[in-house]
C-alpha positions in Angstrom: -19.8 19.1 5.8 -16.8 20.5 7.7 -17.2 24.2 8.3 -14.4 25.3 6.0 -15.5 28.9 6.1 -15.1 28.9 9.9 -12.2 31.4 10.6 -11.0 29.1 13.4 -10.5 26.0 11.4 -7.3 24.2 12.7 -6.5 27.2 15.0 -5.8 26.8 18.7 -8.8 26.6 21.1 -7.2 29.1 23.5 -8.5 32.6 22.8 -5.3 34.7 22.7 -3.4 32.2 20.6 -6.4 31.7 18.3 -6.6 35.5 17.8 -2.9 35.7 16.8 -3.3 32.7 14.5 -6.1 34.5 12.7 -3.9 37.6 12.3 -1.0 35.6 11.0 -3.3 33.7 8.6 -4.8 36.9 7.3 -1.4 38.0 6.2 -0.7 34.9 4.1 -4.0 33.4 3.0 -4.1 35.3 -0.3 -0.4 34.9 -1.2 0.2 33.2 -4.6 0.6 29.5 -4.6 4.0 28.1 -5.3 3.7 24.4 -6.2 7.3 23.3 -6.8 6.7 19.5 -7.0 3.6 17.6 -8.0 2.1 15.2 -10.5 -0.7 17.1 -12.3 -0.9 16.4 -16.0 0.7 19.0 -18.3 -1.7 17.9 -21.0 -4.5 19.8 -19.1 -2.8 23.1 -19.4 -1.6 22.4 -22.9 -5.0 21.5 -24.5 -7.1 23.5 -22.0 -10.1 21.2 -22.8 -13.0 21.0 -20.3 -12.4 18.6 -17.5 -14.4 15.3 -17.9 -17.3 14.4 -15.7 -17.0 14.9 -11.9 -15.9 11.3 -11.2 -13.2 11.3 -13.8 -11.9 14.6 -12.3 -12.3 14.0 -8.6 -12.4 10.2 -7.9 -10.9 7.9 -10.5 -7.4 9.4 -10.5 -7.1 10.1 -6.7 -5.5 7.2 -4.8 -6.3 8.8 -1.5 -9.9 8.3 -2.3 -10.0 4.9 -4.0 -7.6 3.2 -1.5 -9.9 4.0 1.4 -12.9 2.6 -0.5 -11.0 -0.5 -1.6 -10.1 -1.1 2.1 -13.8 -1.3 2.8 -14.4 -3.9 0.1 -15.3 -1.8 -2.9 -13.6 -3.0 -6.1 -11.4 -0.7 -8.0 -13.2 -1.6 -11.2 -16.4 -0.3 -9.7 -14.7 3.0 -9.2 -13.7 3.3 -12.8 -10.0 2.5 -12.3 -8.6 1.1 -15.5 -6.9 -2.3 -15.7 -3.7 -2.9 -17.6 -5.4 -5.5 -19.8 -8.5 -3.6 -20.8 -11.1 -5.7 -18.9 -14.4 -4.1 -18.2 -14.7 -1.4 -15.5 -17.5 1.0 -14.5 -17.6 3.9 -17.1 -20.7 5.7 -15.9 -19.5 8.7 -14.0 -22.8 9.2 -12.2 -22.7 5.6 -10.9 -19.2 6.0 -9.7 -20.1 9.3 -8.0 -23.1 7.7 -6.2 -21.0 4.9 -4.9 -18.5 7.4 -3.6 -21.2 9.6 -2.0 -22.8 6.6 -0.3 -19.5 5.9 1.4 -18.3 9.5 2.0 -18.7 8.9 5.7 -15.6 6.7 5.6 -13.4 9.8 5.2 -14.4 11.4 8.5 -11.4 12.8 10.3 -9.1 12.4 7.3 -7.3 15.1 5.3 -9.1 13.8 2.2 -12.3 15.0 3.9 -10.9 18.4 4.5 -9.7 18.8 1.0 -12.8 17.4 -0.6 -15.2 19.6 1.4 -13.0 22.6 0.5 -13.3 21.8 -3.2 -17.1 21.4 -2.9 -17.6 24.6 -1.0 -15.0 26.9 -2.5 -14.7 25.7 -6.1 -18.2 24.5 -6.8 -20.2 26.6 -4.3 -21.9 23.5 -2.6 -22.7 23.8 1.1 -25.0 20.8 1.4 -23.3 17.7 2.9 -22.4 14.9 0.5 -24.2 11.7 1.0 -26.4 9.3 -0.9 -29.4 11.6 -0.9 -27.5 14.6 -2.2 -25.2 12.7 -4.7 -27.2 13.4 -7.9 -27.7 17.1 -7.1 -23.9 17.5 -6.4 -23.1 15.6 -9.6 -25.4 17.7 -11.7 -24.0 21.0 -10.3 -20.4 20.0 -10.8 -21.0 18.6 -14.3 -22.7 21.8 -15.4 -19.9 24.0 -14.1 -17.2 21.9 -15.7 -18.6 22.8 -19.1 -18.0 26.5 -18.5 -15.0 28.3 -19.8 -14.1 29.6 -16.4 -13.7 26.0 -15.2 -11.2 25.0 -17.8 -7.6 24.2 -16.6 -6.0 27.5 -17.4 -8.9 29.5 -15.9 -8.7 27.5 -12.7 -4.9 27.9 -12.6 -5.4 31.6 -12.6 -8.3 31.5 -10.2 -6.2 29.4 -7.8 -3.6 32.2 -7.9 -0.9 29.7 -8.9 2.4 31.5 -9.6 4.2 28.4 -10.7 3.5 24.7 -10.8 6.0 21.9 -11.5 4.8 18.7 -13.0 7.0 15.6 -13.0 8.0 13.7 -16.1 10.1 10.6 -16.7 13.6 10.8 -18.3 12.2 9.3 -21.5 9.3 11.9 -21.9 9.4 14.1 -25.0 7.8 17.0 -23.0 5.4 17.6 -25.9 2.8 19.1 -23.6 5.3 21.5 -22.1 6.3 22.5 -25.6 2.7 23.1 -26.5 2.2 25.3 -23.4 5.3 27.3 -24.2 4.3 27.8 -27.8 0.7 28.8 -27.0 1.8 32.1 -25.5 -0.3 31.5 -22.4 1.5 33.3 -19.5 0.8 30.6 -16.9 4.1 29.2 -15.6 4.1 25.4 -15.8 7.6 23.8 -15.5 8.8 20.2 -15.5 11.0 18.1 -13.2 13.4 15.3 -14.1 12.3 11.9 -12.8 14.8 9.3 -14.0 13.5 6.2 -12.0 12.8 4.2 -15.2 16.5 4.4 -16.2 18.0 4.3 -12.8 16.2 1.5 -11.0 17.1 -2.0 -12.3 13.8 -3.3 -10.9 11.7 -0.9 -13.0 9.6 -2.5 -15.6 11.4 -2.8 -19.0 14.7 -1.4 -17.5 17.0 -2.7 -20.3 14.7 -1.5 -23.0 14.5 1.9 -21.3 18.2 2.2 -21.4 18.2 1.4 -25.1 15.5 4.1 -25.6 17.6 6.6 -23.5 20.5 6.0 -25.9 18.3 6.4 -29.0 16.9 9.7 -27.7 20.3 11.2 -26.8 22.6 9.6 -29.3 24.8 8.4 -26.4 26.1 4.9 -26.0 24.2 3.7 -23.0 26.0 0.4 -23.2 28.8 1.9 -21.3 29.1 3.9 -18.1 30.5 7.1 -19.6 27.8 7.2 -22.3 25.1 6.4 -19.8 26.1 9.4 -17.6 26.3 11.6 -20.6 22.8 10.6 -21.6 21.6 11.8 -18.2 23.4 15.1 -18.6 21.7 15.6 -22.0 18.2 14.8 -20.7 18.7 17.1 -17.7 19.7 19.9 -20.0 16.6 19.2 -22.1 14.4 19.3 -19.1 16.0 22.6 -18.0 15.1 24.1 -21.3 11.5 23.6 -20.3 11.9 25.3 -17.0 13.0 22.4 -14.8 14.7 23.5 -11.6 14.7 20.1 -9.8 15.2 16.4 -10.3 13.2 13.9 -8.3 14.2 10.4 -7.1 11.7 7.9 -5.7 14.1 5.3 -4.4 13.2 2.4 -2.0 15.8 3.6 0.5 18.0 6.7 1.1 21.1 4.5 0.6 23.9 6.2 -1.3 27.4 5.1 -2.5 30.5 6.7 -3.8 32.4 4.1 -5.8 35.6 4.8 -7.7 35.1 5.3 -11.5 36.4 1.9 -12.3 34.2 0.2 -9.7 31.1 2.1 -10.9 31.9 1.2 -14.5 32.2 -2.5 -13.6 29.0 -2.4 -11.6 27.1 -0.7 -14.5 28.4 -3.4 -16.9 26.8 -6.1 -14.7 23.6 -4.1 -14.3 23.4 -3.6 -18.1 23.7 -7.3 -18.6 20.7 -7.9 -16.4 22.1 -9.1 -13.1 19.8 -10.8 -10.6 21.9 -9.9 -7.7 19.8 -7.8 -5.4 22.9 -6.4 -3.6 24.3 -5.1 -6.9 21.0 -3.5 -7.9 20.7 -1.8 -4.5 24.3 -0.6 -4.9 23.6 0.8 -8.3 20.6 2.8 -7.1 22.8 4.1 -4.3 25.6 5.1 -6.6 23.1 6.9 -8.9 21.9 9.2 -6.1 25.5 10.4 -5.6 26.0 10.7 -9.4 22.8 12.8 -9.6 24.0 15.0 -6.7 27.3 15.6 -8.6 25.4 16.5 -11.7 23.3 18.9 -9.7 26.5 20.7 -8.7 27.2 21.2 -12.4 23.8 22.1 -13.7 22.0 23.6 -10.7 19.0 21.3 -10.5 17.8 20.8 -6.9 17.9 17.2 -5.9 14.8 15.8 -4.3 15.0 12.4 -2.6 11.6 10.7 -1.8 12.6 7.4 -0.2 11.0 4.8 2.1 8.0 3.5 0.2 7.6 -0.1 -0.4 6.0 0.2 -3.8 3.2 -2.0 -5.1 2.8 -4.0 -1.9 0.1 -6.2 -3.4 1.5 -8.1 -6.4 -2.0 -9.0 -7.6 -3.2 -5.4 -7.6 0.1 -4.4 -9.4 -0.3 -7.1 -12.0 -3.9 -6.1 -12.7 -3.9 -2.2 -12.3 -0.2 -1.2 -12.4 1.6 1.5 -10.4 0.1 4.2 -8.1 -3.0 2.3 -7.0 -2.8 2.9 -3.3 -0.5 0.0 -2.4 2.7 2.0 -1.7 3.3 1.5 2.1 5.8 3.4 4.3 8.9 1.6 5.6 11.5 2.3 8.3 14.2 4.4 6.7 17.8 5.1 7.7 19.4 8.4 6.8 22.5 8.9 8.9 24.5 6.0 7.6 22.6 5.8 4.2 23.4 9.3 3.2 27.0 9.4 4.5 28.7 8.5 1.2 26.8 11.2 -0.7 27.5 13.7 2.1 31.1 12.8 2.3 31.3 13.7 -1.4 29.1 16.8 -1.7 27.4 17.5 1.6 29.5 20.6 2.4 28.8 22.3 -1.0 27.0 25.5 -0.4 25.8 25.7 -4.1 24.0 22.3 -3.9 20.5 21.8 -2.5 19.4 18.3 -1.6 15.8 18.2 -0.3 15.1 15.1 1.9 11.6 13.7 2.4 10.5 10.9 4.6 7.6 8.6 5.3 9.3 7.5 8.6 8.4 10.1 11.2 10.6 8.5 13.8 13.6 9.9 11.8 12.5 13.5 12.1 14.2 14.4 15.4 16.7 11.6 15.5 18.2 11.8 12.0 16.8 14.3 9.6 16.7 17.5 11.7 20.3 17.0 13.0 21.6 16.3 9.4 19.8 19.3 7.9 20.8 21.4 10.9 24.5 21.1 10.0 25.1 20.1 6.3 24.9 23.1 4.0 23.6 21.0 1.1 20.6 19.6 3.0 17.1 20.9 3.4 14.0 19.1 4.8 11.0 18.7 2.6 7.6 19.1 4.2 5.4 16.4 5.7 4.7 14.2 2.7 2.1 11.8 1.4 0.6 9.9 4.4 1.6 12.7 6.6 0.3 15.6 4.5 -2.4 16.2 7.1 -2.9 18.6 10.0 -1.5 16.2 12.5 1.4 15.3 10.3 2.3 18.9 9.7 2.2 19.7 13.4 4.4 16.7 14.2 6.9 17.8 11.5 7.2 21.3 13.0 7.4 20.1 16.6 10.1 17.5 15.8 12.3 19.4 13.4 12.2 23.1 14.4 14.3 22.9 17.6 17.3 21.3 15.7 17.0 22.4 12.1 15.1 25.6 12.6 12.7 27.0 10.0 15.3 28.0 7.4 16.6 24.5 6.7 13.1 23.6 5.6 11.5 24.5 2.2 7.9 25.6 3.0 5.1 23.5 1.6 4.5 21.6 -1.6 1.3 19.7 -2.4 2.8 16.8 -4.4 -0.6 15.9 -5.8 -2.3 14.6 -8.9 -5.6 16.1 -7.8 -5.5 19.6 -9.3 -8.7 20.9 -7.7 -7.4 20.2 -4.2 -4.2 22.3 -4.5 -5.8 25.4 -2.9 -7.2 23.3 -0.1 -3.9 21.7 0.6 -2.0 25.0 0.7 -4.7 26.5 2.9 -4.4 23.7 5.4 -0.6 24.1 5.5 -0.9 27.8 6.0 -3.4 27.4 8.8 -1.3 24.7 10.6 1.9 26.8 10.4 0.1 29.9 11.7 -1.2 27.9 14.6 2.2 26.6 15.4 3.8 30.1 15.2 1.0 31.5 17.4 1.9 28.9 20.0 5.5 29.9 20.0 4.5 33.5 20.5 2.2 32.6 23.3 5.1 30.7 25.0 7.3 33.8 24.6 9.7 31.8 22.3 9.1 34.1 19.3 8.2 37.7 18.8 5.0 38.6 17.1 6.8 40.5 14.3 9.0 37.5 13.8 5.9 35.3 13.6 4.5 37.4 10.8 7.8 37.2 8.9 7.9 33.5 9.3 4.3 33.0 8.2 5.1 34.5 4.9 8.4 32.6 4.6 6.7 29.2 5.2 3.7 30.0 2.9 5.6 31.4 0.0 9.2 32.5 0.2 11.1 29.4 1.3 9.7 27.3 -1.5 10.8 29.9 -4.1 14.3 30.1 -2.6 14.8 26.3 -2.2 13.6 25.4 -5.7 15.3 28.4 -7.3 12.1 29.8 -8.7 
């Protein structure tokens, strides 16, 4: 097991920089967690039921885990991952856990290993390495703890010192779990975020039916362009009533457009009729990013763009298991030309915040940092998904700071479905940032007092400011 209690984890090997990194970290390690974007299930906080068995909590829903095991020839069915058609999968949590433990060595050197060891040590008090021999002991320990009241979702939320967490719901969601949380009187702050992909992307499953449902929910005529946009405005207002401060957009590219009203209306008519023209579908997605940015100017929602993933790369896995099964693969992404129509329209607006993420690290220094370093509306989201790792975080700071600075970034967000790993992810980010700041001080590029101020900004304050929390 990685020595996660070692005070020098992820800190510089050189003595003076390591000592400063420790001091910086000591000032931020206990700050509240601000989690402004993620995919935890609001049902957990609403019902506050005990979590299921260890495998259902820690393995079955975590694509970081099952994609690695699948890459080594282990079937998803044998890890308890449900199929779309209800065929038989492994349901015995202990069997799944044993299979995972036998193959835990596969995660050596990965961020998953850091996070998982942190969860075992700090949440469940386990300091014995996980392997085939220890699997049943670990399982029994965790299973017993999960039955205790202090391991229910709300208790863990409070133990993790979470100040606010944002879940992400689709535009058609009724937000019933958020309503239940609000009506319960529990003081934990769980907010939503508006994710309209199902009614913005013509390639989304059931797109035409989704537009019909959007019209039914809002009472707007989603058969025409004006009614369709009004429906989005209604849903955004509804999401804001449940605490939303952001929208989120998972487009294949960062392409934007700024069509005339007449051209946009004509395009929507063809999209609504079910065009097979890929250029028209791409143009519609591009136009909708600009439309959402304009709506953000009106209602104040922060606009997050998460582009550059070729979703569901394996058609056979998608057909059998559906979305989010580890087969979303990064692609090369253009930002300079792709974002220009949106930026020409609203990029100079000081009251708009557009947070850009990337899976293409080659764009950091060449495109993203220069763009965010001059356009008032733009901020850079942290290293994301495949790059949510110590090395990825270091590369992000090294390649963006000199052009965009720190204050055109938005701190850290964990963007996870794996609730127990949230403290581990924030701890890793705080350690990496403190190590980076210590290096700048050692190189006489930053004063020590400034480094302490920045450590707090990166760990806590910037996220609150950027997401208007």
